[in-house]
DSSP file (Angstrom, degrees, kcal/mol; ACC not computed):
  #  RESIDUE AA STRUCTURE BP1 BP2  ACC     N-H-->O    O-->H-N    N-H-->O    O-->H-N    TCO  KAPPA ALPHA  PHI   PSI    X-CA   Y-CA   Z-CA
    1    1 A M              0   0    0      0, 0.0     3,-0.1     0, 0.0     5,-0.1   0.000 360.0 360.0 360.0 117.0    0.0    0.0    0.0
    2    2 A N    >   -     0   0    0      1,-0.1     3,-2.3     3,-0.0     4,-0.1  -0.907 360.0-150.4-101.2 113.3    1.5    3.3   -1.1
    3    3 A P  G >  S+     0   0    0      0, 0.0     3,-1.1     0, 0.0    -1,-0.1   0.753  93.3  67.5 -55.8 -24.4   -0.2    6.1    0.8
    4    4 A K  G 3  S+     0   0    0      1,-0.2    -2,-0.0    -3,-0.1     0, 0.0   0.770 104.6  42.3 -66.0 -24.7    0.5    8.4   -2.2
    5    5 A Y  G <  S+     0   0    0     -3,-2.3    -1,-0.2     2,-0.0     3,-0.1   0.137  79.4 134.7-112.2  19.6   -1.9    6.4   -4.4
    6    6 A L    <   -     0   0    0     -3,-1.1     7,-0.1    -4,-0.1     6,-0.0  -0.434  62.0-104.7 -69.7 142.7   -4.8    5.8   -2.0
    7    7 A P        -     0   0    0      0, 0.0    -1,-0.1     0, 0.0    -2,-0.0  -0.305  24.5-162.6 -66.6 151.4   -8.3    6.4   -3.5
    8    8 A T        +     0   0    0     -3,-0.1     2,-0.3    -2,-0.0    -2,-0.0   0.516  66.9  65.7-113.0  -9.4  -10.1    9.6   -2.4
    9    9 A H  S  > S-     0   0    0      1,-0.1     4,-2.0     0, 0.0     3,-0.4  -0.822  87.7-111.1-116.0 157.7  -13.7    8.8   -3.4
   10   10 A L  H  > S+     0   0    0     -2,-0.3     4,-2.5     1,-0.2     5,-0.2   0.871 112.1  54.1 -58.5 -45.8  -16.0    6.1   -2.0
   11   11 A P  H  > S+     0   0    0      0, 0.0     4,-2.1     0, 0.0    -1,-0.2   0.914 112.1  46.5 -57.1 -40.2  -16.1    3.7   -5.0
   12   12 A G  H  > S+     0   0    0     -3,-0.4     4,-2.0     2,-0.2    -2,-0.2   0.872 110.2  53.1 -66.8 -37.3  -12.3    3.6   -5.0
   13   13 A K  H  X S+     0   0    0     -4,-2.0     4,-1.3     2,-0.2    -1,-0.2   0.882 110.1  47.7 -65.6 -37.9  -12.2    3.1   -1.3
   14   14 A L  H  X S+     0   0    0     -4,-2.5     4,-1.6     2,-0.2    -2,-0.2   0.888 109.6  52.8 -69.5 -38.8  -14.6    0.1   -1.6
   15   15 A D  H  X S+     0   0    0     -4,-2.1     4,-2.4    -5,-0.2    -2,-0.2   0.872 105.0  56.6 -61.4 -36.4  -12.6   -1.3   -4.5
   16   16 A R  H  X S+     0   0    0     -4,-2.0     4,-3.0     1,-0.2     5,-0.3   0.876 101.7  55.6 -64.8 -36.5   -9.5   -1.1   -2.2
   17   17 A I  H  X S+     0   0    0     -4,-1.3     4,-2.4     2,-0.2    -1,-0.2   0.929 109.2  47.5 -60.3 -44.0  -11.3   -3.2    0.4
   18   18 A M  H  X S+     0   0    0     -4,-1.6     4,-2.2     2,-0.2    -2,-0.2   0.930 113.1  48.0 -62.3 -44.8  -11.8   -5.9   -2.2
   19   19 A E  H  X S+     0   0    0     -4,-2.4     4,-1.8     1,-0.2    -2,-0.2   0.933 113.7  45.7 -62.6 -46.7   -8.2   -5.7   -3.3
   20   20 A E  H  X S+     0   0    0     -4,-3.0     4,-2.0     1,-0.2    38,-0.2   0.868 110.5  54.7 -66.8 -35.2   -6.8   -5.9    0.2
   21   21 A S  H  X S+     0   0    0     -4,-2.4     4,-2.4    -5,-0.3    -1,-0.2   0.917 107.5  50.3 -61.5 -43.0   -9.1   -8.8    1.0
   22   22 A A  H  X S+     0   0    0     -4,-2.2     4,-2.5     1,-0.2    -1,-0.2   0.867 108.4  52.5 -63.5 -36.3   -7.8  -10.7   -2.0
   23   23 A E  H  X S+     0   0    0     -4,-1.8     4,-2.2     2,-0.2    -1,-0.2   0.864 108.1  50.6 -69.9 -34.7   -4.2  -10.0   -0.7
   24   24 A V  H  X S+     0   0    0     -4,-2.0     4,-2.4    30,-0.2    -2,-0.2   0.942 112.1  47.6 -64.0 -46.7   -5.1  -11.4    2.7
   25   25 A I  H  X S+     0   0    0     -4,-2.4     4,-2.7     1,-0.2    -2,-0.2   0.912 111.2  51.1 -60.4 -43.3   -6.5  -14.5    1.1
   26   26 A Q  H  X S+     0   0    0     -4,-2.5     4,-2.2     1,-0.2    -1,-0.2   0.912 110.5  48.5 -61.5 -43.2   -3.5  -14.9   -1.2
   27   27 A A  H  X S+     0   0    0     -4,-2.2     4,-2.0     2,-0.2    -1,-0.2   0.888 112.1  49.2 -65.6 -38.8   -1.1  -14.6    1.9
   28   28 A I  H  X S+     0   0    0     -4,-2.4     4,-2.4     2,-0.2    -2,-0.2   0.917 110.2  50.8 -66.2 -43.0   -3.1  -17.2    3.8
   29   29 A C  H  X S+     0   0    0     -4,-2.7     4,-1.8     1,-0.2    -2,-0.2   0.901 109.7  50.6 -61.2 -40.9   -3.1  -19.6    0.8
   30   30 A K  H  X S+     0   0    0     -4,-2.2     4,-2.4     1,-0.2     5,-0.3   0.910 110.5  49.2 -63.5 -41.4    0.7  -19.2    0.5
   31   31 A A  H  X S+     0   0    0     -4,-2.0     4,-2.9     1,-0.2    -2,-0.2   0.878 108.4  53.8 -65.9 -36.8    1.0  -20.0    4.2
   32   32 A N  H  < S+     0   0    0     -4,-2.4    -1,-0.2     1,-0.2    -2,-0.2   0.863 113.2  43.9 -64.0 -34.7   -1.2  -23.1    3.8
   33   33 A R  H  < S+     0   0    0     -4,-1.8    -2,-0.2    -5,-0.2    -1,-0.2   0.900 133.4  15.9 -74.3 -42.3    1.0  -24.3    1.0
   34   34 A F  H  < S-     0   0    0     -4,-2.4    -3,-0.2     1,-0.2    -2,-0.2   0.538 111.8 -99.4-116.3  -8.9    4.4  -23.6    2.6
   35   35 A S    ><  -     0   0    0     -4,-2.9     3,-0.6    -5,-0.3    12,-0.3  -0.008  30.4 -91.6 100.3 156.1    3.7  -23.1    6.4
   36   36 A L  T 3  S+     0   0    0      1,-0.2    12,-2.4    11,-0.1    13,-0.3   0.797 122.4  50.1 -67.6 -29.3    3.4  -20.0    8.5
   37   37 A T  T 3  S+     0   0    0     10,-0.2    -1,-0.2     9,-0.2     2,-0.1   0.517  87.5 101.0 -93.1  -4.7    7.0  -19.9    9.4
   38   38 A S    <   -     0   0    0     -3,-0.6     9,-2.1    -7,-0.1     2,-0.2  -0.450  47.9-176.6 -80.1 156.0    8.5  -20.2    5.9
   39   39 A S        -     0   0    0      7,-0.2     7,-0.2    -2,-0.1     5,-0.1  -0.795  40.1 -60.5-136.9 179.8    9.9  -17.3    4.0
   40   40 A E    >   -     0   0    0      5,-0.5     3,-2.2     3,-0.3    -1,-0.1  -0.285  54.8-109.8 -60.6 151.4   11.4  -16.5    0.6
   41   41 A P  T 3  S+     0   0    0      0, 0.0    -1,-0.1     0, 0.0     3,-0.1   0.820 120.1  51.7 -55.7 -32.1   14.6  -18.5   -0.2
   42   42 A G  T 3  S-     0   0    0      1,-0.3     2,-0.2     0, 0.0    -2,-0.1   0.474 119.1-110.1 -84.3  -1.0   16.6  -15.3    0.1
   43   43 A G    <   +     0   0    0     -3,-2.2    -1,-0.3     2,-0.1    -3,-0.3  -0.481  61.4 124.6 102.1-175.6   15.1  -14.4    3.5
   44   44 A G        -     0   0    0     -2,-0.2    -1,-0.0    -5,-0.1     2,-0.0  -0.704  67.2  -8.1 114.3-167.7   12.8  -11.7    4.6
   45   45 A P        -     0   0    0      0, 0.0    -5,-0.5     0, 0.0    -2,-0.1  -0.316  68.9-126.7 -65.0 142.0    9.4  -11.8    6.4
   46   46 A N     >  -     0   0    0     -7,-0.2     4,-2.0     1,-0.1    -7,-0.2  -0.276  32.0 -94.9 -80.8 176.4    7.9  -15.2    6.9
   47   47 A N  H  > S+     0   0    0     -9,-2.1     4,-2.4   -12,-0.3   -10,-0.2   0.840 123.9  56.0 -64.9 -34.3    4.3  -16.0    5.9
   48   48 A A  H  > S+     0   0    0    -12,-2.4     4,-2.2     1,-0.2    -1,-0.2   0.917 109.0  48.3 -62.3 -41.6    2.8  -15.2    9.3
   49   49 A T  H  > S+     0   0    0    -13,-0.3     4,-2.3     1,-0.2    -2,-0.2   0.898 110.4  51.3 -63.7 -41.3    4.4  -11.7    9.1
   50   50 A M  H  X S+     0   0    0     -4,-2.0     4,-2.5     2,-0.2    -2,-0.2   0.890 108.5  51.2 -65.1 -39.4    3.0  -11.2    5.6
   51   51 A I  H  X S+     0   0    0     -4,-2.4     4,-2.6     2,-0.2    -2,-0.2   0.943 111.2  48.3 -61.9 -46.6   -0.5  -12.2    6.7
   52   52 A L  H  X S+     0   0    0     -4,-2.2     4,-2.1     1,-0.2    -2,-0.2   0.887 111.2  50.7 -61.4 -38.9   -0.4   -9.7    9.5
   53   53 A S  H  X S+     0   0    0     -4,-2.3     4,-1.9     2,-0.2    -1,-0.2   0.920 111.8  46.5 -64.6 -44.0    0.9   -7.0    7.2
   54   54 A E  H  X S+     0   0    0     -4,-2.5     4,-2.3     1,-0.2    -2,-0.2   0.875 110.5  53.3 -67.4 -36.6   -1.9   -7.7    4.7
   55   55 A I  H  X S+     0   0    0     -4,-2.6     4,-3.0     2,-0.2    -1,-0.2   0.898 107.2  52.4 -63.3 -39.7   -4.5   -7.7    7.6
   56   56 A A  H  X S+     0   0    0     -4,-2.1     4,-2.1     2,-0.2    -2,-0.2   0.913 109.5  48.5 -62.5 -42.3   -3.2   -4.3    8.7
   57   57 A D  H  X S+     0   0    0     -4,-1.9     4,-2.3     2,-0.2    -2,-0.2   0.909 113.1  48.0 -62.4 -41.8   -3.7   -2.9    5.1
   58   58 A L  H  X S+     0   0    0     -4,-2.3     4,-2.7   -38,-0.2    -2,-0.2   0.917 108.9  53.1 -64.8 -43.8   -7.2   -4.4    5.0
   59   59 A R  H  X S+     0   0    0     -4,-3.0     4,-2.3     1,-0.2    -1,-0.2   0.900 110.8  47.7 -58.5 -41.1   -8.0   -2.9    8.5
   60   60 A H  H  X S+     0   0    0     -4,-2.1     4,-2.3     2,-0.2    -1,-0.2   0.925 110.7  50.7 -65.4 -44.6   -6.9    0.5    7.2
   61   61 A A  H  X S+     0   0    0     -4,-2.3     4,-1.9     1,-0.2    -2,-0.2   0.903 112.0  48.3 -60.2 -41.4   -9.0    0.2    4.0
   62   62 A I  H  X S+     0   0    0     -4,-2.7     4,-2.8     1,-0.2    -1,-0.2   0.928 110.8  49.5 -65.3 -45.6  -12.0   -0.8    6.0
   63   63 A S  H  X S+     0   0    0     -4,-2.3     4,-1.4     1,-0.2    -2,-0.2   0.879 110.4  50.4 -65.3 -36.7  -11.7    2.1    8.5
   64   64 A V  H  X S+     0   0    0     -4,-2.3     4,-0.8     1,-0.2    -1,-0.2   0.924 116.4  40.7 -66.4 -44.0  -11.3    4.7    5.7
   65   65 A A  H  X S+     0   0    0     -4,-1.9     4,-2.4    -5,-0.2     3,-0.4   0.865 108.1  62.7 -71.5 -35.4  -14.4    3.5    3.9
   66   66 A E  H  X S+     0   0    0     -4,-2.8     4,-2.4     1,-0.2     5,-0.2   0.865  95.5  60.1 -59.5 -38.2  -16.3    3.0    7.1
   67   67 A D  H  X S+     0   0    0     -4,-1.4     4,-0.7     1,-0.2    -1,-0.2   0.916 112.0  38.3 -57.0 -44.4  -16.1    6.7    7.9
   68   68 A E  H  X S+     0   0    0     -4,-0.8     4,-0.6    -3,-0.4     3,-0.4   0.865 113.6  55.4 -75.6 -36.1  -18.0    7.6    4.7
   69   69 A L  H >X S+     0   0    0     -4,-2.4     4,-1.3     1,-0.2     3,-1.2   0.883 100.3  58.8 -66.2 -37.8  -20.4    4.7    4.8
   70   70 A T  H 3< S+     0   0    0     -4,-2.4    14,-0.2     1,-0.3    -1,-0.2   0.829  99.7  58.6 -62.7 -30.4  -21.7    5.6    8.2
   71   71 A E  H 3< S+     0   0    0     -4,-0.7    -1,-0.3    -3,-0.4    -2,-0.2   0.771 116.1  34.7 -66.2 -25.1  -22.8    9.0    7.0
   72   72 A R  H << S+     0   0    0     -3,-1.2    -2,-0.2    -4,-0.6    -1,-0.2   0.521  89.3 117.5-106.7  -9.6  -25.0    7.3    4.4
   73   73 A A     <  +     0   0    0     -4,-1.3    11,-1.6    -3,-0.1     2,-0.3  -0.400  34.1 146.8 -70.7 133.0  -26.1    4.2    6.3
   74   74 A A  E     -A   83   0A   0      9,-0.2     2,-0.5    -2,-0.1     9,-0.2  -0.980  43.1-128.1-157.4 159.3  -29.9    3.9    7.0
   75   75 A I  E     -A   82   0A   0      7,-2.4     7,-3.1    -2,-0.3     2,-0.5  -0.973  25.6-139.2-112.5 124.2  -32.6    1.3    7.3
   76   76 A V  E     +A   81   0A   0     -2,-0.5     2,-0.5     5,-0.2     5,-0.2  -0.739  24.0 175.8 -88.0 125.0  -35.7    1.9    5.1
   77   77 A V  E >   -A   80   0A   0      3,-2.4     3,-2.3    -2,-0.5     2,-0.3  -0.933  63.6 -54.1-130.2 105.8  -39.0    1.2    6.9
   78   78 A G  T 3  S-     0   0    0     -2,-0.5    -2,-0.0     1,-0.3     0, 0.0  -0.486 120.6 -21.8  62.7-122.7  -42.0    2.0    4.8
   79   79 A N  T 3  S+     0   0    0     -2,-0.3    -1,-0.3    -3,-0.1     2,-0.2   0.361 126.6  80.5 -98.2   3.8  -41.5    5.6    3.7
   80   80 A A  E <   -A   77   0A   0     -3,-2.3    -3,-2.4    54,-0.0     2,-0.4  -0.622  66.5-139.4-108.7 166.6  -39.1    6.5    6.5
   81   81 A Q  E     -A   76   0A   0     -5,-0.2     2,-0.5    -2,-0.2    -5,-0.2  -0.992   6.5-147.3-126.2 134.3  -35.4    6.0    7.2
   82   82 A L  E     -A   75   0A   0     -7,-3.1    -7,-2.4    -2,-0.4     2,-0.3  -0.863  27.1-131.1 -96.5 134.4  -33.8    5.0   10.4
   83   83 A L  E     -AB  74 133A   0     50,-2.9    50,-2.3    -2,-0.5    -9,-0.2  -0.651  15.4-109.0 -96.1 142.2  -30.4    6.5   10.8
   84   84 A W  E     - B   0 132A   0    -11,-1.6     2,-0.3    -2,-0.3    48,-0.2  -0.323  39.4-170.9 -59.9 140.7  -27.1    4.8   11.8
   85   85 A T  E     -     0   0A   0     46,-0.9    46,-0.1     2,-0.2    -1,-0.0  -0.862  36.2-118.1-129.7 168.6  -25.9    5.6   15.3
   86   86 A N  E    S+     0   0A   0     -2,-0.3     2,-0.5    44,-0.1    46,-0.1   0.521  77.4 117.6 -78.7  -6.8  -22.7    5.0   17.3
   87   87 A T  E     +     0   0A   0     44,-0.3    44,-2.3    43,-0.0     2,-0.4  -0.512  35.3 164.3 -73.3 115.6  -24.7    3.1   19.8
   88   88 A L  E     - B   0 130A   0     -2,-0.5    42,-0.2    42,-0.2    -2,-0.0  -0.997   9.3-179.4-134.0 125.0  -23.5   -0.5   19.9
   89   89 A V  E     - B   0 129A   0     40,-2.4    40,-2.8    -2,-0.4     2,-0.1  -0.937  28.7-110.1-127.9 150.1  -24.4   -2.9   22.8
   90   90 A P  E >>  - B   0 128A   0      0, 0.0     4,-1.2     0, 0.0     3,-0.8  -0.372  33.3-111.6 -71.9 157.4  -23.5   -6.5   23.5
   91   91 A A  H 3> S+     0   0    0     36,-0.9     4,-2.8     1,-0.2     5,-0.2   0.844 114.6  66.5 -56.6 -35.4  -26.2   -9.1   23.3
   92   92 A K  H 3> S+     0   0    0      1,-0.2     4,-2.2     2,-0.2    -1,-0.2   0.886  98.2  52.2 -56.3 -41.3  -26.0   -9.6   27.1
   93   93 A E  H <> S+     0   0    0     -3,-0.8     4,-2.1     1,-0.2    -1,-0.2   0.923 112.5  43.8 -63.0 -44.6  -27.4   -6.0   27.7
   94   94 A L  H  X S+     0   0    0     -4,-1.2     4,-2.4     2,-0.2    -2,-0.2   0.876 110.3  55.9 -69.9 -35.9  -30.4   -6.6   25.4
   95   95 A R  H  <>S+     0   0    0     -4,-2.8     5,-3.3     1,-0.2     6,-0.2   0.922 109.2  47.7 -58.6 -43.3  -31.0  -10.0   26.9
   96   96 A E  H ><5S+     0   0    0     -4,-2.2     3,-1.1     3,-0.2    -2,-0.2   0.912 111.4  49.8 -65.0 -42.7  -31.2   -8.3   30.4
   97   97 A L  H 3<5S+     0   0    0     -4,-2.1    -1,-0.2     1,-0.3    -2,-0.2   0.876 116.0  42.5 -62.9 -37.7  -33.5   -5.6   29.1
   98   98 A Y  T 3<5S-     0   0    0     -4,-2.4    -1,-0.3    -5,-0.1    -2,-0.2   0.279 111.4-121.9 -93.1  10.7  -35.8   -8.2   27.5
   99   99 A E  T < 5 +     0   0    0     -3,-1.1    -3,-0.2     1,-0.2     3,-0.2   0.891  69.7 136.2  50.0  45.5  -35.5  -10.5   30.5
  100  100 A A    > < +     0   0    0     -5,-3.3     3,-1.3    -6,-0.2    -4,-0.2  -0.257  16.1 130.4-111.1  41.9  -34.2  -13.3   28.4
  101  101 A E  T 3   +     0   0    0      1,-0.3    -1,-0.1    -6,-0.2    -5,-0.1   0.556  56.6  74.0 -76.4  -7.0  -31.5  -14.2   30.8
  102  102 A D  T 3  S+     0   0    0     -3,-0.2     2,-0.3    -7,-0.1    -1,-0.3   0.533  93.2  61.7 -83.4  -5.6  -32.4  -17.9   30.6
  103  103 A I  S <  S-     0   0    0     -3,-1.3     2,-0.1     1,-0.1    -3,-0.0  -0.802  89.2-105.5-116.4 162.4  -30.9  -18.3   27.2
  104  104 A S     >  -     0   0    0     -2,-0.3     4,-2.4     1,-0.1     5,-0.2  -0.322  30.0-109.3 -79.9 164.8  -27.3  -17.8   26.0
  105  105 A D  H  > S+     0   0    0      1,-0.2     4,-3.0     2,-0.2     5,-0.2   0.907 120.6  54.7 -57.4 -42.0  -26.0  -14.8   24.0
  106  106 A E  H  > S+     0   0    0      1,-0.2     4,-2.2     2,-0.2    -1,-0.2   0.901 109.2  46.2 -62.1 -41.6  -25.6  -17.1   21.0
  107  107 A E  H  > S+     0   0    0      2,-0.2     4,-2.2     1,-0.2    -1,-0.2   0.916 113.6  49.2 -66.4 -41.8  -29.3  -18.2   21.2
  108  108 A F  H  X S+     0   0    0     -4,-2.4     4,-1.5     1,-0.2    -2,-0.2   0.930 112.6  47.4 -62.9 -45.6  -30.4  -14.6   21.7
  109  109 A L  H  < S+     0   0    0     -4,-3.0    -1,-0.2     1,-0.2    -2,-0.2   0.891 112.9  49.4 -62.1 -40.3  -28.3  -13.5   18.7
  110  110 A S  H  < S+     0   0    0     -4,-2.2    -1,-0.2    -5,-0.2    -2,-0.2   0.867 115.3  43.0 -66.9 -36.7  -29.6  -16.3   16.6
  111  111 A D  H  < S+     0   0    0     -4,-2.2     2,-0.5     1,-0.2    -1,-0.2   0.669 114.8  50.1 -83.9 -17.9  -33.3  -15.6   17.4
  112  112 A N     <  +     0   0    0     -4,-1.5    -1,-0.2    -5,-0.2     3,-0.1  -0.780  45.6 153.8-132.5  88.4  -33.1  -11.8   17.1
  113  113 A K  S    S+     0   0    0     -2,-0.5    11,-3.2     1,-0.3     2,-0.4   0.880  83.1  20.4 -76.0 -39.1  -31.6  -10.3   14.0
  114  114 A V  E     -C  123   0A   0      9,-0.2     2,-0.5    15,-0.1    -1,-0.3  -0.996  64.9-167.8-132.3 135.6  -33.7   -7.1   14.4
  115  115 A I  E     -C  122   0A   0      7,-2.7     7,-3.0    -2,-0.4     2,-0.3  -0.964  16.0-148.0-124.9 113.5  -35.4   -5.8   17.5
  116  116 A A  E     +C  121   0A   0     -2,-0.5     2,-0.3     5,-0.2     5,-0.2  -0.618  21.7 171.8 -82.8 137.0  -37.9   -3.0   17.0
  117  117 A V  E >   -C  120   0A   0      3,-2.7     3,-1.4    -2,-0.3    28,-0.0  -0.858  47.8 -94.8-133.8 170.5  -38.3   -0.3   19.7
  118  118 A C  T 3  S+     0   0    0     -2,-0.3     3,-0.0     1,-0.3    -1,-0.0   0.882 122.4  43.3 -55.1 -43.0  -40.3    3.0   19.9
  119  119 A A  T 3  S-     0   0    0     14,-0.1    15,-3.5    18,-0.1     2,-0.3   0.417 129.7 -64.7 -89.3   2.3  -37.3    5.1   18.9
  120  120 A G  E <   -CD 117 133A   0     -3,-1.4    -3,-2.7    13,-0.3     2,-0.3  -0.974  67.0 -56.1 156.2-140.2  -36.0    2.9   16.1
  121  121 A Q  E     -CD 116 132A   0     11,-2.5    11,-3.1    -2,-0.3     2,-0.5  -0.998  25.7-136.5-145.1 145.2  -34.5   -0.6   15.7
  122  122 A W  E     -CD 115 131A   0     -7,-3.0    -7,-2.7    -2,-0.3     2,-0.5  -0.900  26.4-163.1 -96.2 128.5  -31.6   -2.6   17.1
  123  123 A H  E     -CD 114 130A   0      7,-3.0     7,-3.0    -2,-0.5    -9,-0.2  -0.954  23.3-114.6-117.3 131.3  -29.8   -4.6   14.3
  124  124 A R  E     + D   0 129A   0    -11,-3.2     2,-0.4    -2,-0.5     5,-0.3  -0.418  35.6 178.6 -62.6 130.4  -27.5   -7.5   14.9
  125  125 A E  E >   - D   0 128A   0      3,-3.5     3,-1.5    -2,-0.2     2,-0.4  -0.894  62.4 -48.7-137.5 102.4  -24.0   -6.6   13.8
  126  126 A G  T 3  S-     0   0    0     -2,-0.4    -2,-0.0     1,-0.2     0, 0.0  -0.592 122.0 -25.2  67.6-124.5  -21.5   -9.3   14.4
  127  127 A L  T 3  S+     0   0    0     -2,-0.4   -36,-0.9    -3,-0.1    -1,-0.2   0.049 133.2  59.8-106.9  22.8  -22.0  -10.4   18.0
  128  128 A E  E <  S-BD  90 125A   0     -3,-1.5    -3,-3.5   -38,-0.2     2,-0.4  -0.757  80.9-110.3-135.6-178.7  -23.5   -7.1   19.1
  129  129 A Y  E     -BD  89 124A   0    -40,-2.8   -40,-2.4    -5,-0.3     2,-0.4  -0.980  18.7-153.8-123.8 135.0  -26.5   -4.8   18.2
  130  130 A R  E     -BD  88 123A   0     -7,-3.0    -7,-3.0    -2,-0.4     2,-0.5  -0.862  18.4-130.9-103.5 138.1  -26.3   -1.4   16.5
  131  131 A F  E     - D   0 122A   0    -44,-2.3   -46,-0.9    -2,-0.4     2,-0.5  -0.793  16.6-168.4 -94.0 128.7  -29.1    1.1   17.1
  132  132 A Y  E     -BD  84 121A   0    -11,-3.1   -11,-2.5    -2,-0.5     2,-0.3  -0.976  20.8-148.4-111.3 119.9  -30.7    2.8   14.1
  133  133 A R  E     -BD  83 120A   0    -50,-2.3   -50,-2.9    -2,-0.5   -13,-0.3  -0.620  14.3-123.5-100.0 149.9  -32.8    5.7   15.3
  134  134 A D    >   -     0   0    0    -15,-3.5     3,-1.8    -2,-0.3   -52,-0.2  -0.785  17.9-153.5 -83.4 114.1  -36.0    7.2   14.0
  135  135 A P  T 3  S+     0   0    0      0, 0.0    -1,-0.1     0, 0.0   -53,-0.1   0.718  93.5  57.6 -65.8 -17.7  -35.2   10.9   13.4
  136  136 A G  T 3  S+     0   0    0      2,-0.1     2,-0.4   -17,-0.0   -17,-0.0   0.504  81.4 106.7 -88.4  -4.0  -38.9   11.7   13.9
  137  137 A F    <   -     0   0    0     -3,-1.8     2,-0.7   -18,-0.2     5,-0.1  -0.629  62.3-146.6 -80.9 128.3  -39.0   10.2   17.4
  138  138 A D    >   -     0   0    0     -2,-0.4     3,-1.3     3,-0.3    -2,-0.1  -0.852   1.3-153.3 -95.4 115.9  -39.2   12.8   20.2
  139  139 A D  T 3  S+     0   0    0     -2,-0.7    -1,-0.1     1,-0.3     3,-0.1   0.804  95.5  55.1 -57.6 -30.7  -37.4   11.5   23.3
  140  140 A D  T 3  S+     0   0    0      1,-0.2     2,-0.9    -3,-0.1    -1,-0.3   0.715  99.0  65.8 -77.4 -20.0  -39.6   13.7   25.5
  141  141 A D    <   +     0   0    0     -3,-1.3    -3,-0.3     1,-0.1    -1,-0.2  -0.777  53.5 156.9-106.3  89.5  -42.8   12.2   24.1
  142  142 A N    >   +     0   0    0     -2,-0.9     3,-1.8    -3,-0.1    -1,-0.1   0.181  22.9 140.3 -97.6  17.2  -42.8    8.5   25.2
  143  143 A A  T 3  S+     0   0    0      1,-0.3    -2,-0.1     2,-0.1    -3,-0.0  -0.383  70.2  19.9 -62.5 134.0  -46.6    8.1   24.9
  144  144 A G  T 3         0   0    0     -2,-0.1    -1,-0.3     1,-0.0    -2,-0.1   0.444 360.0 360.0  88.2   0.5  -47.5    4.7   23.4
  145  145 A C    <         0   0    0     -3,-1.8   -27,-0.1   -28,-0.0    -2,-0.1   0.435 360.0 360.0 -96.8 360.0  -44.1    3.1   24.2
């Protein structure tokens, strides 16, 4: 990755994620063929080091694109849009709120991809939930919730 040639617009940033993902896969395949500890015959970084380097490039590509994507992220519900927020909670917190403490986090996550609430929706994201808020919901007016 040469910082001088990094893309500056979103489509290019997304293309970079694909390219870096392919380089991670390529490094892993090479390690599977020759071992994690092998290196080029002339020396240099071993395959484990190369995988870590490619993962670092991928992590950077993701974070750069993520900044722009979060500004545009929304959930369409009927004619409205729920907006992406920074609010991210573990499954355990939602299990406690919904008094579902008799099941495991894994069961709760499996059973609940989306949880609708008055102010928006919780969407499963990895092993946590991201809150998408209804911009028309007034926090002071909780009638009907």
